[in-house]
N, C-alpha and C positions, 0 to 999 in steps of 0.2 A: 795424540797421547793415549787415546782409548785403545788403539792397536797394541801399544806396548804394555798397557795394563792387562789386556786380554792375553798377551803372550806370557806375562808373568803368572797369570792365573793358571794357564796350561802347564807351565813348569812346576808350579806349586802342587797341582793335582798329580802330576807325574811323580814328583818327589814323595808325596804322601803314599802313592801306590807302591813306589819302590821300597819305602820303609816298611809298609805292611807286608809286601812280598818277602822281603828279607827276613823279617821276624817269623812269619808263618812258615816259610819254606825251610828255614834252618830248624825250627822247632819240630816240624813234621818229620824231618829226616834225622832228628837227634844229633845235629851237628853243632858243636860248641866251640870250634876254633875260629880264628879270624878268616874272613873271606872278602873278596872284592864286592860282594853284595852289600856289605855294611857301609860302603862309601857312596853308593849310587844316590841314596837319599840326600846326603849333604851336598854332593856335586850339583844335583838338580836344583836344590834350594838356592845355593849361593851363585852358581854360574848361570842359572836360569832365572829364577824369580827375583833375586836381589838385583842382578844386573839390569833386568828390564824395568824394575821399579825405579832404579836410578836413571835409566834412559828416559823413562816417562817424565821424570822431573826435569831433566836437562832439555828435553824436547819442548816442554811447556814454556821454558824461559828463553828460548832462543830459536835459531834457524837450523837446528841439528838435522831434522828430518829432510831438509831440502838439500843437504850435502850429498854429492854422488858417492863418496866413500862410505857414508853412513848406510846407504842402500846396499852396497856391497857387503858391509859388515853384517847387516841384518840377515842376508841370505847365507853367507859363509858361516856365521856363528850359529845359526839355527840348523845347520847341517852338522857342524862339529860337535856341539854339546850333546844332542841326542845320539849321534853315532858313538861318542865316547861312552855315554850311559848304557847304551845297548850292549856294547862290547864288554863293559864291566859286568853287566848282568850275565852275559854268556860265560865269561870267565868265572864268575861267582857260582853259577849253576854247576859248571864242571867241577869246581872245588868241592861244593857240598855233596855232589853225587860221587865224588872221588873217582872221576873218570880218568882213565889212562889215555891221555891224548898223544897222538903221534907227533913227531917233531914238526911236521908240516901243519897240522891243525893248530898246534900251540903257537907256531910262528905266524899263522894266518890271523889268529885272534889278536896277538900282540901287534901285528902290522896294521890291521884295520883300526884297532884302538889308538895306535900311534897316529894314523891319519886323522882320526877324530880330534886328538889332542893338538895336532898341528893346525887344523882348521880353526879350532877354538882359540889358539894363540894368535893366529893371523887375524881373526875377528876382533880380538881384544886390541891389537895394534891398530887396526883400522878404526875402531871406535875412538881410541885415544887421539889419533890424528884428526878425525872428524870433529871431536870435541875441541881440540886446539884451534882448528881452522874456523870454527863458528864462535869461539869465545870473543866476547866484546871487551 
């Protein structure tokens, strides 16, 4: 349980850092439009902190941590969520700086972010299957 609470704390700290970065970076650059940076904060809080607080509760009441799929979930999900957040940050910085991205760079950012979303989605499915398998 402690491992999952620690993971939640790391995501909470990253979410807060993302929120502060969004606010200060856009303010410093005088940017007032919508940007991908604005959603990094909430993605990390919900997909990171909240999910792992729930995982901690479920692991305390059952055998969740012993399930093999749960171990795979933990690895896949903790690659997918940070990858998604990093690419959202990259996209947001490019938007705030009003960078003219080449088609290749734009596609690369979208592609890597897509991989992060896929891994996050696979992780959620693995978690749900593991929860169902360990339910009493």
